[in-house]
RODO-518997 format. One line per 10 residues: for each residue y negated, z, x negated of N, C-alpha, C. Coordinates in nm, 3 decimals, padded with zeros to 5 digits. Atoms other than C-alpha are relative to their C-alpha. Example, Ala and Ser with C-alpha at 12.3 -4.5 7.8 and 13.67 -1.06 7.14 Angstrom:
BEGIN
00.119 00.000 -00.089 00.450 00.780 -01.230 -00.120 00.000 -00.090 | 00.119 -00.006 00.082 00.106 00.714 -01.367 -00.109 00.073 00.077
END
This chain:
BEGIN
00.154 -00.033 00.008 -00.844 -02.596 03.136 -00.040 -00.150 -00.126 | 00.057 00.125 00.063 -01.044 -02.914 02.978 -00.149 00.039 -00.039 | 00.163 -00.020 00.020 -01.401 -02.943 02.820 -00.076 -00.036 00.102 | 00.107 00.046 -00.089 -01.531 -03.120 03.103 -00.004 00.117 00.102 | 00.012 -00.139 -00.101 -01.470 -02.796 03.328 -00.039 00.110 -00.033 | 00.056 -00.120 00.017 -01.571 -02.582 03.110 -00.193 -00.076 -00.056 | 00.117 00.076 00.040 -01.895 -02.820 03.028 -00.073 00.022 00.168 | 00.063 -00.005 -00.106 -01.963 -02.808 03.424 -00.026 00.143 00.033 | -00.021 -00.135 -00.006 -01.899 -02.419 03.415 -00.133 00.055 -00.070 | 00.095 -00.046 00.072 -02.167 -02.389 03.146 -00.127 -00.072 00.074
00.095 00.025 -00.093 -02.405 -02.616 03.360 -00.052 00.078 00.116 | 00.013 -00.050 -00.095 -02.355 -02.386 03.635 -00.053 00.150 -00.042 | 00.035 -00.124 00.036 -02.464 -02.093 03.440 -00.145 -00.067 -00.054 | 00.096 00.050 00.059 -02.758 -02.269 03.295 -00.123 00.044 00.086 | 00.106 -00.074 -00.073 -03.117 -02.072 03.356 -00.111 -00.114 -00.094 | 00.064 00.106 00.061 -03.373 -02.326 03.270 -00.132 00.108 -00.062 | 00.105 -00.088 00.074 -03.578 -02.110 03.002 00.005 -00.031 -00.136 | 00.014 00.051 00.121 -03.680 -02.191 02.645 00.083 00.102 -00.044 | -00.130 -00.025 00.084 -03.378 -02.148 02.381 00.091 00.064 00.078 | -00.129 -00.045 -00.076 -03.144 -02.093 02.663 00.100 -00.034 -00.085
-00.109 00.076 00.058 -02.915 -02.361 02.480 00.026 00.006 -00.147 | -00.040 -00.034 00.163 -02.982 -02.272 02.096 00.037 00.151 -00.005 | -00.042 -00.144 00.034 -02.915 -01.908 02.174 00.126 00.007 00.043 | -00.107 00.005 -00.049 -02.595 -01.983 02.373 00.092 -00.050 -00.097 | -00.132 -00.018 00.099 -02.264 -01.924 02.162 00.123 -00.039 00.018 | -00.154 00.015 -00.041 -01.934 -02.049 02.187 00.070 00.077 00.011 | -00.015 -00.120 -00.038 -01.833 -01.709 02.172 00.022 00.036 00.122 | 00.015 -00.055 -00.134 -01.954 -01.652 02.477 00.118 -00.062 00.076 | -00.095 00.104 -00.060 -01.712 -01.941 02.619 00.141 00.070 -00.029 | -00.161 -00.014 00.057 -01.409 -01.830 02.426 00.024 00.139 00.040
00.006 -00.077 -00.039 -01.499 -01.472 02.537 00.029 00.001 00.177 | -00.025 00.003 -00.140 -01.504 -01.559 02.918 00.153 -00.050 00.043 | -00.145 00.009 -00.023 -01.174 -01.751 02.912 00.107 00.070 -00.031 | -00.049 -00.111 -00.010 -01.031 -01.462 02.778 00.037 00.096 00.095 | -00.005 -00.097 -00.143 -01.118 -01.240 03.044 00.060 -00.071 00.105 | -00.064 00.049 -00.136 -01.015 -01.478 03.316 00.143 -00.053 -00.036 | -00.141 00.059 00.021 -00.710 -01.623 03.144 00.040 00.063 -00.149 | -00.025 -00.069 00.157 -00.573 -01.342 02.875 00.126 -00.088 -00.067 | -00.131 00.067 00.055 -00.265 -01.561 02.810 -00.032 -00.149 -00.047 | 00.017 00.136 00.067 -00.442 -01.879 02.690 00.015 -00.050 -00.123
-00.052 00.012 00.140 -00.412 -01.840 02.349 00.123 -00.021 -00.048 | -00.167 00.029 00.018 -00.036 -01.817 02.387 00.028 -00.132 00.079 | -00.002 00.145 -00.076 -00.036 -02.092 02.626 -00.027 -00.145 -00.091 | 00.021 00.129 00.085 -00.190 -02.329 02.369 00.007 00.020 -00.166 | -00.063 -00.035 00.126 -00.051 -02.165 02.061 00.088 -00.116 -00.068 | -00.107 00.133 00.042 00.235 -02.454 02.034 -00.113 -00.126 -00.049 | 00.042 00.097 00.011 -00.055 -02.718 02.032 -00.121 00.048 -00.057 | 00.132 00.008 00.042 -00.349 -02.606 01.811 -00.104 -00.072 00.006 | 00.088 00.120 -00.019 -00.481 -02.947 01.777 -00.068 -00.026 00.127 | 00.036 -00.007 -00.132 -00.526 -02.917 02.160 -00.130 00.094 -00.007
00.109 -00.110 00.035 -00.712 -02.585 02.130 -00.132 -00.026 -00.072 | 00.152 00.063 00.108 -00.948 -02.693 01.841 -00.039 -00.103 00.067 | 00.076 00.120 -00.056 -01.021 -03.023 02.009 -00.077 00.021 00.132 | 00.073 -00.073 -00.147 -01.108 -02.832 02.336 -00.135 00.053 -00.074 | 00.114 -00.091 00.052 -01.353 -02.616 02.146 -00.093 -00.061 -00.072 | 00.065 00.130 00.090 -01.462 -02.914 01.921 -00.138 -00.070 00.107 | 00.043 00.062 -00.122 -01.549 -03.071 02.267 -00.134 00.078 00.053 | 00.094 -00.080 -00.072 -01.748 -02.784 02.400 -00.131 00.033 -00.094 | 00.100 -00.015 00.092 -01.926 -02.710 02.068 -00.093 -00.139 00.016 | 00.059 00.121 -00.044 -02.046 -03.088 02.115 -00.085 00.032 00.122
00.086 00.003 -00.127 -02.176 -03.038 02.452 -00.110 00.109 -00.014 | 00.116 -00.095 -00.005 -02.388 -02.734 02.358 -00.081 -00.036 -00.108 | 00.071 00.053 00.109 -02.509 -02.896 02.022 -00.082 -00.123 00.102 | 00.041 00.096 -00.059 -02.620 -03.171 02.277 -00.123 00.039 00.102 | 00.064 -00.081 -00.061 -02.777 -02.940 02.510 -00.110 00.058 -00.072 | 00.122 -00.078 00.135 -02.974 -02.747 02.198 -00.072 -00.096 -00.009 | 00.074 00.078 00.034 -03.097 -03.045 02.106 -00.117 -00.058 00.107 | 00.106 00.013 -00.093 -03.232 -03.157 02.411 -00.104 00.083 00.036 | 00.067 -00.107 -00.027 -03.372 -02.852 02.472 -00.147 00.018 -00.087 | 00.121 00.011 00.087 -03.578 -02.854 02.146 -00.100 -00.115 00.015
00.075 00.082 00.019 -03.699 -03.187 02.183 -00.117 00.026 00.163 | 00.091 -00.023 -00.127 -03.809 -03.071 02.578 -00.107 00.084 -00.061 | 00.113 -00.059 00.044 -04.020 -02.818 02.389 -00.105 -00.044 -00.081 | 00.129 00.081 00.102 -04.183 -03.034 02.113 -00.079 -00.083 00.141 | 00.104 00.153 -00.068 -04.309 -03.301 02.418 -00.058 00.152 00.064 | 00.071 -00.125 -00.062 -04.416 -02.925 02.593 -00.121 00.017 -00.026 | 00.079 -00.047 00.070 -04.641 -02.895 02.305 -00.110 -00.084 00.037 | 00.114 00.080 -00.058 -04.826 -03.204 02.436 -00.076 00.023 00.102 | 00.048 00.025 -00.131 -05.068 -03.230 02.685 00.052 -00.058 00.101 | -00.062 00.070 -00.100 -04.917 -03.327 03.028 -00.019 -00.148 -00.026
-00.001 00.127 -00.034 -05.086 -03.644 03.044 -00.003 -00.084 -00.153 | -00.022 00.074 00.137 -05.018 -03.745 02.681 00.161 -00.003 -00.044 | -00.160 -00.026 00.010 -04.658 -03.685 02.708 00.065 -00.153 00.047 | -00.067 00.111 -00.047 -04.446 -04.008 02.726 00.091 00.045 00.091 | -00.079 -00.038 -00.058 -04.259 -04.021 03.032 00.114 -00.105 00.064 | -00.106 00.053 -00.034 -03.982 -04.281 03.062 00.099 00.037 -00.160 | -00.127 -00.036 00.072 -03.638 -04.234 02.859 -00.038 -00.066 -00.149 | 00.015 00.086 00.114 -03.701 -04.496 02.601 -00.118 00.051 -00.093 | 00.150 -00.028 00.029 -04.075 -04.407 02.543 00.041 00.134 -00.074 | -00.004 -00.134 00.032 -03.974 -04.034 02.499 00.086 -00.017 -00.186
-00.109 00.022 00.140 -03.693 -04.113 02.242 -00.089 -00.065 -00.123 | 00.115 00.041 00.149 -03.959 -04.318 02.032 -00.050 00.103 -00.053 | 00.123 -00.094 00.023 -04.205 -04.041 02.028 00.104 00.115 -00.045 | -00.120 -00.154 00.071 -03.896 -03.750 01.935 00.039 -00.068 -00.143 | -00.047 00.044 00.120 -03.773 -04.008 01.642 -00.138 -00.007 -00.072 | 00.093 00.038 00.076 -04.132 -04.072 01.526 -00.046 00.190 -00.049 | 00.034 -00.172 00.022 -04.160 -03.646 01.529 00.081 00.023 -00.096 | -00.074 -00.047 00.082 -03.836 -03.576 01.359 -00.048 -00.109 -00.128 | 00.028 00.070 00.148 -03.919 -03.868 01.105 -00.132 00.089 -00.083 | 00.099 -00.082 00.034 -04.240 -03.703 01.032 00.026 00.161 -00.062
-00.016 -00.105 00.062 -04.115 -03.365 00.980 00.116 -00.011 -00.084 | -00.086 -00.015 00.093 -03.857 -03.486 00.772 00.169 00.049 00.038 | -00.125 -00.045 -00.083 -03.562 -03.385 01.023 00.124 -00.085 -00.022 | -00.072 00.122 -00.021 -03.335 -03.651 00.905 00.146 00.023 00.060 | -00.111 -00.009 -00.085 -02.996 -03.508 01.075 -00.047 -00.034 00.127 | 00.078 -00.006 -00.128 -03.197 -03.463 01.375 -00.029 -00.142 00.041 | 00.020 00.113 -00.047 -03.325 -03.780 01.361 00.120 -00.114 00.008 | -00.143 00.110 -00.048 -02.992 -03.971 01.315 00.087 00.050 00.126 | -00.058 -00.057 -00.138 -02.860 -03.744 01.597 -00.065 -00.087 00.133 | 00.069 00.033 -00.142 -03.127 -03.876 01.848 00.029 -00.163 -00.038
-00.005 00.120 00.015 -03.100 -04.227 01.673 00.181 -00.070 00.056 | -00.152 00.033 -00.085 -02.702 -04.206 01.806 00.017 -00.047 00.143 | 00.038 00.004 -00.169 -02.831 -04.177 02.157 -00.071 -00.092 00.039 | 00.069 00.107 -00.074 -03.110 -04.379 02.202 -00.083 00.046 00.118 | 00.061 -00.041 -00.090 -03.273 -04.336 02.514 00.047 00.127 00.102 | -00.062 -00.112 -00.077 -03.024 -04.072 02.659 -00.070 00.109 -00.087 | 00.024 -00.103 00.034 -03.165 -03.844 02.403 -00.176 00.020 00.066 | 00.086 -00.025 -00.070 -03.488 -03.897 02.577 -00.014 00.041 00.131 | -00.038 -00.041 -00.117 -03.353 -03.882 02.918 00.032 00.129 00.012 | -00.059 -00.172 00.031 -03.184 -03.518 02.804 -00.160 00.057 00.001
00.090 -00.090 00.022 -03.530 -03.399 02.684 -00.098 00.007 00.131 | 00.060 -00.015 -00.153 -03.712 -03.498 03.031 00.069 00.077 00.070 | -00.032 -00.075 -00.127 -03.463 -03.365 03.244 -00.022 00.198 00.000 | 00.031 -00.119 00.004 -03.464 -03.033 03.073 -00.170 00.063 -00.004 | 00.134 -00.039 -00.026 -03.848 -03.049 03.042 -00.039 00.038 00.127 | -00.013 -00.012 -00.176 -03.837 -03.102 03.425 00.041 00.143 00.070 | -00.059 -00.129 -00.060 -03.648 -02.779 03.497 -00.058 00.108 -00.072 | 00.060 -00.163 00.074 -03.831 -02.524 03.237 -00.150 -00.013 00.071 | 00.071 00.031 -00.053 -04.129 -02.664 03.394 -00.021 00.046 00.157 | 00.008 -00.065 -00.124 -04.044 -02.613 03.735 00.058 00.118 00.044
-00.049 -00.149 -00.003 -03.885 -02.282 03.694 -00.139 00.067 -00.018 | 00.124 -00.096 00.013 -04.229 -02.165 03.567 -00.084 00.015 00.097 | 00.060 00.017 -00.141 -04.361 -02.288 03.912 00.053 00.092 00.121 | -00.073 -00.080 -00.085 -04.129 -02.080 04.038 00.106 -00.083 00.132 | -00.064 00.091 -00.088 -03.920 -02.386 04.199 00.118 -00.048 -00.092 | -00.122 00.044 00.097 -03.587 -02.410 03.989 00.070 -00.123 00.059 | -00.022 00.131 -00.020 -03.451 -02.739 03.971 00.184 -00.033 -00.072 | -00.123 -00.016 00.019 -03.069 -02.785 03.951 00.045 -00.147 -00.088 | -00.001 00.119 00.045 -02.970 -03.029 03.684 00.136 -00.091 00.056 | -00.148 00.022 -00.075 -02.666 -03.296 03.791 00.112 00.081 -00.037
-00.171 -00.061 00.046 -02.397 -03.124 03.612 -00.039 00.125 00.084 | -00.029 -00.115 -00.083 -02.504 -02.807 03.780 00.026 -00.005 00.148 | -00.071 00.025 -00.148 -02.494 -02.979 04.127 00.129 -00.039 00.018 | -00.139 00.048 -00.037 -02.183 -03.144 04.066 00.102 00.123 -00.030 | -00.112 -00.128 00.012 -02.014 -02.813 03.947 -00.020 00.062 00.121 | -00.026 -00.080 -00.111 -02.117 -02.624 04.242 00.039 -00.055 00.113 | -00.075 00.078 -00.116 -02.031 -02.902 04.494 00.155 00.027 -00.047 | -00.150 -00.027 -00.014 -01.680 -02.898 04.323 00.029 00.124 00.040 | -00.035 -00.080 00.006 -01.670 -02.531 04.335 -00.002 00.029 00.135 | -00.002 -00.015 -00.169 -01.776 -02.529 04.706 00.087 -00.061 00.068
-00.138 00.052 -00.088 -01.494 -02.766 04.801 00.101 00.054 -00.060 | -00.155 -00.067 00.039 -01.252 -02.586 04.607 00.023 00.111 00.066 | -00.019 -00.104 -00.054 -01.335 -02.283 04.785 00.057 00.002 00.145 | -00.038 00.030 -00.154 -01.340 -02.444 05.153 00.126 -00.027 -00.050 | -00.153 00.009 -00.028 -00.984 -02.566 05.061 00.093 00.127 00.001 | -00.060 -00.114 -00.001 -00.870 -02.222 04.955 00.011 00.058 00.135 | 00.050 -00.080 -00.138 -01.015 -02.071 05.258 00.078 -00.041 00.116 | -00.059 00.068 -00.105 -00.868 -02.332 05.473 00.150 00.026 -00.009 | -00.125 00.004 00.000 -00.538 -02.306 05.318 00.058 00.164 00.025 | -00.029 -00.157 -00.063 -00.553 -01.891 05.376 -00.001 -00.005 00.141
-00.011 00.017 -00.140 -00.600 -01.974 05.727 00.089 -00.043 00.055 | -00.143 00.090 -00.066 -00.307 -02.211 05.778 00.105 00.048 00.023
END
């Protein structure tokens, strides 16, 4: 079990709705892991650092997703024709908004990632807007997760038949 597997699972369950990531709690992940692998705590008991590192990494993924979602919602408040559409321009707009609102921690987080911050906001914005039109869009992570899952299921089915 590693953070990337969990991150792919999170992408797989993502629903393009406002506040999805900001209301998602790491406790949901702990609960799901505990239900699927009841002995995981015993397995990782010898290495508490590994377990803590795993959940720190997952918390970081959730934080980035929630940040991107909040920025996408900021963009949604603008008329569509006034929205910046390139990642770097979106980042600059977000940074200016955060500075205006005196959100210093959020601004520092945005500056750390630069254009990736704008790219993330644009990706969630597209998902939410397409979902409102009845056209769900899979994020790249969800597509990777689905492809990975399908490949594993195919291998398991083939192995069972052999």
